[in-house]
C-alpha positions in Angstrom: 0.0 0.0 0.0 1.3 3.4 -0.9 1.9 5.6 2.2 -0.4 8.6 2.2 -0.1 11.9 4.0 -3.4 12.7 5.7 -4.4 16.4 6.2 -7.1 15.7 8.7 -6.5 13.0 11.3 -9.5 10.9 10.3 -9.8 11.9 6.7 -8.7 8.6 5.3 -10.8 6.3 7.5 -12.0 6.0 11.1 -9.6 4.9 13.8 -11.4 1.6 14.3 -10.7 0.6 10.7 -6.9 0.7 11.2 -5.5 -2.8 11.5 -3.3 -2.4 14.7 -4.8 0.6 16.5 -7.2 -1.2 18.8 -4.5 -3.8 19.7 -2.1 -1.0 20.6 -4.8 0.7 22.8 -5.4 -2.6 24.6 -1.7 -3.0 25.2 -1.4 0.6 26.4 -4.2 0.2 28.9 -2.7 -3.1 30.2 0.7 -1.5 30.8 -0.9 1.5 32.5 -2.9 -0.7 34.9 0.0 -2.9 35.7 2.2 0.1 36.5 -0.4 1.2 39.0 -0.6 -2.3 40.6 3.2 -2.7 41.0 3.8 0.9 42.2 4.2 -0.1 45.8 7.3 -2.2 45.2 10.5 -0.4 45.9 13.7 -1.7 44.4 17.4 -0.8 44.5 19.3 -0.9 41.3 22.8 0.3 41.8 22.6 3.8 43.2 19.0 4.2 42.1 16.0 3.6 44.3 12.9 3.1 42.1 9.3 2.1 42.5 7.7 -0.5 40.3 5.7 2.2 38.5 8.9 4.0 37.5 10.1 0.9 35.7 6.9 0.6 33.6 5.0 3.8 33.5 7.4 5.6 31.1 6.4 3.0 28.5 3.0 4.7 28.4 4.7 7.8 27.0 6.3 5.7 24.3 2.8 4.5 23.4 1.7 8.1 23.3 4.4 9.0 20.9 3.4 6.1 18.6 -0.3 6.9 18.7 0.3 10.6 17.8 3.0 10.0 15.2 1.1 7.3 13.3 -2.6 8.0 14.0 -2.5 11.7 14.8 -3.7 13.6 17.9 -7.2 12.1 17.6 -5.8 8.6 17.9 -3.8 9.6 21.0 -6.7 11.5 22.5 -8.9 8.4 22.4 -6.3 6.2 23.9 -5.6 8.6 26.7 -9.3 8.8 27.7 -9.6 5.0 27.6 -6.6 4.7 29.9 -7.9 7.4 32.2 -11.3 5.7 32.7 -9.7 2.3 33.1 -7.3 3.5 35.8 -10.1 5.3 37.6 -12.4 2.2 37.6 -9.5 0.0 38.9 -8.8 2.4 41.7 -12.5 2.8 42.7 -13.1 -1.0 42.6 -9.9 -1.5 44.6 -11.1 0.8 47.4 -14.6 -0.7 47.4 -13.3 -4.3 47.5 -10.8 -3.6 50.3 -13.6 -1.9 52.3 -15.9 -4.9 52.1 -15.8 -7.1 55.2 -13.7 -10.2 54.8 -15.2 -13.7 55.3 -14.4 -15.1 58.8 -12.3 -17.9 57.4 -10.4 -15.7 54.9 -7.2 -14.4 56.5 -5.5 -12.4 53.7 -7.3 -9.1 54.2 -4.2 -7.3 55.4 -2.1 -8.5 52.4 -4.9 -7.8 50.0 -5.3 -4.3 51.3 -1.6 -3.5 50.9 -1.9 -4.1 47.2 -5.3 -2.8 46.4 -6.1 -0.2 49.0 -5.6 2.8 46.8 -5.2 6.0 48.8 -7.7 8.6 47.5 -5.2 11.4 47.5 -2.7 9.3 45.5 -5.4 8.1 43.1 -6.5 11.7 42.4 -3.0 13.0 42.0 -2.0 10.2 39.7 -5.1 10.6 37.5 -4.6 14.3 37.2 -0.9 14.0 36.4 -1.5 11.2 33.9 -4.2 13.2 32.1 -2.2 16.4 31.9 1.1 14.8 31.1 -0.2 12.5 28.4 -2.1 15.3 26.6 1.0 17.6 26.9 3.1 14.9 25.3 0.7 14.3 22.5 0.1 18.0 21.8 3.9 18.9 21.7 4.7 15.9 19.5 1.9 16.8 17.0 3.0 20.4 16.8 6.7 19.6 16.4 5.8 17.2 13.6 4.1 20.1 11.7 7.1 22.4 12.4 9.6 19.9 11.2 7.5 18.6 8.3 7.7 15.1 9.8 11.5 15.0 10.1 13.7 14.3 13.1 11.5 11.8 14.9 14.1 11.4 17.6 13.9 15.1 18.5 10.2 15.0 18.5 9.8 12.0 20.8 12.4 13.2 23.2 11.1 16.8 23.1 7.5 15.8 23.8 8.6 13.6 26.6 10.6 16.4 28.1 7.4 18.5 28.2 4.9 15.8 29.2 7.0 14.2 31.9 7.8 17.7 33.3 4.1 18.4 33.7 3.3 14.8 35.0 6.2 14.7 37.5 5.5 18.2 39.0 1.8 17.6 39.4 2.0 14.1 41.0 4.8 15.1 43.4 3.2 18.3 44.6 -0.3 16.8 45.0 1.0 13.6 46.7 3.6 15.1 49.0 2.6 18.7 49.4 2.1 19.5 53.1 3.8 16.3 54.2 7.4 16.9 53.0 9.5 20.0 52.7 9.6 21.8 49.4 13.3 21.1 49.2 12.7 17.3 49.4 9.8 17.5 46.9 12.1 19.4 44.5 14.7 16.7 44.8 12.1 14.0 44.1 10.9 16.0 41.1 14.3 16.4 39.6 15.4 12.8 40.1 12.2 11.3 38.9 12.0 13.6 35.9 15.6 13.0 34.7 15.1 9.2 35.0 11.9 9.3 32.9 13.5 11.4 30.2 16.6 9.2 30.1 14.3 6.2 29.8 12.5 7.7 26.7 15.8 8.6 25.1 17.1 5.1 25.5 14.0 3.7 23.9 14.2 6.0 20.9 15.6 3.3 18.5 12.8 0.9 19.4 10.3 3.7 18.9 11.7 4.4 15.4 11.3 0.7 14.5 7.7 0.5 15.7 6.6 3.8 14.2 8.1 3.0 10.7 6.7 -0.5 10.7 3.2 0.8 11.6 3.3 3.5 9.0 4.1 0.9 6.3 1.5 -1.5 7.5 -1.3 1.0 8.1 -0.5 3.0 4.9 -0.8 6.4 6.7 1.3 9.2 8.2 -0.9 11.7 9.9 -0.2 15.5 10.0 -2.6 17.3 12.3 -3.2 20.4 10.2 -6.6 21.9 11.1 -7.0 19.6 14.1 -9.0 20.6 17.1 -6.5 20.0 20.0 -9.1 20.2 22.8 -8.9 17.1 25.0 -12.7 17.1 25.1 -13.4 17.1 21.3 -16.4 14.9 20.3 -14.3 12.2 18.7 -13.1 10.9 22.1 
């Protein structure tokens, strides 16, 4: 199939008619939910102290780059909202299930609660940070693609991550730890977490190139978001 440049994100055909889009959305949501579940695990790798989420959550930004680069802002916007509602539902069900009284002969309530007892403040902070960071990432990548006429993918993926993770990291750290830690400590957490996430994205750039180029060939599309409505609340979500 000859690769076509699309002026409007959905001008060629609706998102659901793409061969791999829905599969990628499912994989994106799975990675997002698992990163939330493993967040409580703290590991030491050399000089770095990381949570389980920090090992996996940056992958969602790679997905965001792929959605925007191949399917346009509309494709990324839909995936972000699906992930947002899936995360919110998992957190709500986790809190409800933990609150239910355990059966008399079931003795794993404490262990179960450690994994699934989502703290409301952390849930709200994470959802807000995810929403703002992912949309920032997608918006910046889309605009940079127009400015560079589709060239320098490495610069666009890293540049969008620099912006998106900056927003995400600041929001989640301030909302989670504000009032409980000193601003100096929060600042250190922001800097260390932010630099790690950006380095993660930079290291993944070769793989992002391979996936993006393969998808463009298979899907026969390369979306440029000229004339796109960049509102997160556009009707096509």
